[in-house]
C-alpha positions as MATLAB code, in Angstrom:
seq = 'MGEPLKTFVGGTEVDVPNSIPDIRAALPDERREEFERAINEAGLHEIQAVMRHWMLEAVPDPEAERILDRLAQDEAERRNVS';
ca = [
       0.000    0.000    0.000;
       1.248    3.480   -0.846;
       1.087    6.618    1.213;
      -2.326    7.366    2.718;
      -4.533    9.846    0.920;
      -4.995   13.153    2.714;
      -7.414   16.050    2.563;
      -8.156   19.148    4.595;
     -11.239   19.458    6.772;
     -11.712   22.757    8.537;
      -8.085   23.661    7.840;
      -6.779   20.447    9.426;
      -5.082   17.745    7.367;
      -6.768   14.361    7.798;
      -6.181   10.883    6.388;
      -8.740    9.582    3.915;
      -9.420    5.861    4.258;
      -8.680    4.176    0.934;
      -9.329    0.477    1.473;
     -12.555   -1.379    2.161;
     -11.572   -2.264    5.763;
     -10.398    1.309    6.484;
     -13.553    2.876    5.040;
     -15.733    0.429    6.995;
     -13.891    1.284   10.222;
     -14.224    5.044    9.634;
     -17.977    4.954    9.017;
     -20.523    5.294   11.803;
     -22.081    1.954   12.771;
     -25.429    2.870   11.213;
     -23.844    3.383    7.745;
     -21.744    0.208    7.566;
     -24.516   -2.086    6.366;
     -25.329    0.244    3.465;
     -21.607    0.481    2.649;
     -21.293   -3.316    2.604;
     -24.311   -3.617    0.327;
     -22.983   -0.937   -2.082;
     -19.520   -2.515   -2.262;
     -20.899   -6.022   -2.733;
     -23.303   -4.926   -5.491;
     -20.763   -2.807   -7.403;
     -19.624   -4.209  -10.721;
     -16.218   -3.864  -12.293;
     -17.020   -0.536  -13.930;
     -18.690    0.936  -10.838;
     -16.362   -0.056   -8.003;
     -14.093    3.006   -8.239;
     -17.017    5.432   -8.095;
     -18.557    3.521   -5.193;
     -15.219    3.556   -3.322;
     -14.759    7.302   -3.926;
     -18.264    8.040   -2.648;
     -17.726    6.107    0.571;
     -14.154    7.378    1.061;
     -15.501   10.919    1.134;
     -18.425    9.977    3.347;
     -15.993    8.426    5.837;
     -14.301   11.828    6.220;
     -17.135   14.197    7.104;
     -16.637   17.826    6.097;
     -19.257   20.085    7.705;
     -18.657   22.876    5.157;
     -19.089   20.508    2.202;
     -22.253   19.109    3.779;
     -23.685   22.629    4.153;
     -22.904   23.379    0.501;
     -24.519   20.129   -0.678;
     -27.601   20.812    1.478;
     -27.903   24.320    0.003;
     -27.550   22.983   -3.548;
     -30.231   20.355   -2.855;
     -32.553   23.061   -1.485;
     -31.893   25.291   -4.506;
     -32.659   22.387   -6.862;
     -35.882   21.566   -4.968;
     -36.977   25.199   -5.203;
     -36.252   25.290   -8.951;
     -38.342   22.143   -9.473;
     -41.257   23.628   -7.543;
     -41.148   26.862   -9.588;
     -41.113   25.117  -12.983;
];
C-alpha cells in the first residue's frame, strides 16, 4: 500500500481511508450495512465510483455538507417553480 490519501477538513489535514476495511472502520455503525451492500453490489465498472463516494463519506466535512444541502434546497426550489 502506498502513502495514505490526505485532505483538509476545517483547515486540518486528515487521512482519507482508501481500502474497504479502512472505510468500513471510519464509518458510523449505522452506515456500515449500506456500505457493505454498495460494495458487494458494485460491478467492475462501478467499483471506483462507489469507493470514492464512501471514502468521502468516511471523512465528514461540515462545510461541504452545508454546501450540498444548500444545492439540494436550490434544486428543490427550482423544481417547484417550474
